[in-house]
Structure formats: C-alpha cells, structure tokens
PLY file of the C-alpha trace (Angstrom):
ply
format ascii 1.0
element vertex 145
property float x
property float y
property float z
element edge 144
property int vertex1
property int vertex2
end_header
0.00 0.00 0.00
1.38 3.36 -1.02
1.79 6.11 1.58
0.17 9.36 0.84
2.37 12.47 1.20
0.69 15.63 2.31
2.03 19.05 1.40
1.17 21.97 3.59
0.02 24.96 1.64
-0.53 28.08 3.68
-3.44 30.21 2.57
-2.41 33.00 0.22
-3.97 35.66 2.45
-1.90 34.49 5.40
1.30 34.72 3.33
0.33 38.19 2.12
-0.45 39.33 5.65
2.92 38.04 6.90
4.77 39.79 4.08
2.81 42.98 4.74
3.72 42.80 8.42
7.38 42.32 7.63
7.26 45.23 5.19
5.59 47.48 7.78
8.18 46.50 10.40
11.05 47.33 8.03
9.43 50.64 7.09
8.94 51.55 10.76
12.55 50.65 11.57
13.89 52.81 8.74
11.58 55.68 9.71
12.68 55.45 13.36
16.35 55.43 12.39
15.85 58.45 10.14
13.97 60.34 12.87
16.69 59.49 15.42
19.45 60.73 13.08
17.56 63.99 12.48
17.03 64.46 16.22
20.74 63.94 16.93
21.77 66.32 14.17
19.28 69.00 15.23
20.70 68.83 18.76
24.13 69.42 17.23
22.68 72.36 15.29
21.53 73.84 18.62
25.11 73.59 19.89
26.34 75.22 16.67
23.89 78.09 17.06
25.05 78.63 20.62
28.72 78.53 19.53
28.97 80.13 16.08
32.72 80.66 16.36
33.23 76.93 16.81
30.77 75.89 14.12
32.46 78.28 11.69
36.18 78.40 12.50
36.72 81.22 10.01
35.31 83.36 12.83
38.26 82.24 15.00
41.95 82.89 14.74
42.75 79.20 14.77
46.38 78.18 15.23
46.36 74.40 15.37
50.15 74.15 15.62
50.22 76.36 18.73
46.96 74.82 20.00
45.36 78.24 20.31
42.10 79.76 19.14
41.87 83.52 19.41
45.19 83.27 21.26
43.70 81.10 24.01
44.44 77.49 24.90
41.07 77.26 26.66
39.19 78.43 23.56
41.15 75.91 21.49
40.11 73.17 23.94
36.47 74.24 23.57
36.82 74.15 19.80
38.30 70.63 19.98
35.35 69.43 22.07
32.92 71.05 19.64
34.52 69.23 16.70
34.67 65.94 18.63
30.95 66.20 19.38
30.21 67.06 15.75
32.17 64.08 14.44
30.53 61.68 16.93
27.06 62.94 16.01
27.76 62.61 12.30
29.23 59.16 12.85
26.07 58.08 14.64
23.87 59.58 11.91
25.81 57.60 9.30
25.39 54.43 11.34
21.65 55.03 11.60
21.13 56.08 7.97
24.05 55.25 5.69
22.64 57.05 2.68
23.78 59.79 0.33
21.93 62.53 2.19
23.86 61.97 5.42
27.15 61.53 3.57
26.59 64.94 1.96
25.83 66.53 5.34
28.91 64.92 6.89
31.19 65.96 4.03
29.95 69.56 4.21
30.30 69.76 8.00
33.72 68.12 8.08
34.92 70.35 5.27
34.34 73.42 7.43
36.81 72.00 9.96
39.28 70.67 7.40
42.24 72.68 8.72
41.90 71.09 12.14
40.90 67.60 10.96
43.78 67.34 8.50
46.40 68.69 10.88
49.27 66.58 12.18
48.10 67.55 15.67
44.70 65.89 15.09
46.34 62.82 13.53
48.57 62.37 16.59
45.52 62.30 18.88
44.55 58.85 17.58
40.83 59.63 17.32
40.20 57.68 14.11
39.87 54.39 15.96
36.94 55.85 17.92
34.76 56.16 14.82
33.00 53.74 12.54
34.43 52.80 9.15
32.23 55.27 7.24
33.38 58.21 9.34
37.00 57.10 9.20
36.71 57.06 5.43
35.25 60.56 5.34
37.98 61.87 7.64
40.63 60.23 5.46
38.99 61.83 2.42
39.45 65.23 4.10
43.17 64.57 4.32
43.31 63.58 0.67
41.35 66.57 -0.65
0 1
1 2
2 3
3 4
4 5
5 6
6 7
7 8
8 9
9 10
10 11
11 12
12 13
13 14
14 15
15 16
16 17
17 18
18 19
19 20
20 21
21 22
22 23
23 24
24 25
25 26
26 27
27 28
28 29
29 30
30 31
31 32
32 33
33 34
34 35
35 36
36 37
37 38
38 39
39 40
40 41
41 42
42 43
43 44
44 45
45 46
46 47
47 48
48 49
49 50
50 51
51 52
52 53
53 54
54 55
55 56
56 57
57 58
58 59
59 60
60 61
61 62
62 63
63 64
64 65
65 66
66 67
67 68
68 69
69 70
70 71
71 72
72 73
73 74
74 75
75 76
76 77
77 78
78 79
79 80
80 81
81 82
82 83
83 84
84 85
85 86
86 87
87 88
88 89
89 90
90 91
91 92
92 93
93 94
94 95
95 96
96 97
97 98
98 99
99 100
100 101
101 102
102 103
103 104
104 105
105 106
106 107
107 108
108 109
109 110
110 111
111 112
112 113
113 114
114 115
115 116
116 117
117 118
118 119
119 120
120 121
121 122
122 123
123 124
124 125
125 126
126 127
127 128
128 129
129 130
130 131
131 132
132 133
133 134
134 135
135 136
136 137
137 138
138 139
139 140
140 141
141 142
142 143
143 144
C-alpha cells in the first residue's frame, strides 16, 4: 500500500499578511532610524547656534600648531570638544542612515573643519579608531582633498 504524502500549503492571504507585516516592520525601523538621526543632528545644530565661532572656525583665529584659538588654549580646547561632538554625532547619523543625504551633510560639515581635521596635531591624537568605518573614510577623504 502506497503512503500518501501531504504538502502543507498556507493560505495565500496568510502569506500576504505576513509579508505585509514584515514590510511594515522594516518601514517603521527605517523611519525610526531616520527620525533618530535627524534628532541627533538638530541637537548638534543647537550647539552650533550657541557657539557660532566653533561651528564656523573662520570666525576664529585658529592656530592648530600652537593649540590656540583667538590666542587662548582654553578656547582651542572648547573648539576641539565642539569638533569631537560634531564628528561623533555625524558618525552616529551615518550608522543610523548610511545614505547619500547623510554623507553629503557629513562631508559639508567636516569640510568646514578641514584645517583642524587634517592637521598633524589631530592625527597624533589617535581619534580615528573611535569612529566607525564610514566616518574614518570621510575623515581620510578630508586629508586627501
């Protein structure tokens, strides 16, 4: 006597519902990540508005070699912390949303601080290992430009 083999066939509507649920979950995840990146960046923008000389170093007399900004070591230290915060925020934004929009924002923001970021002083600090591969690449690109 031959054994009968049964094949399970899930109802098409159940399969469609499962796929729809997966699609909605992916959409919500991407939307959350995008919203989180925007929130982080807007917080950085608030810091920039409160510190225009640090967000636009052309407003400073920056002497990276002497580690002075406007002739002050303390102001230079504040500028360094501003740039560190900026780079960390951009790094996180790129981790959350590794798309062209955030790369363009990061390139523009890093370009403003190119003198500092491409200095031998900055290179000696060993900060590159603190960042993700995307940010390390963008920082290396600044040195090559």
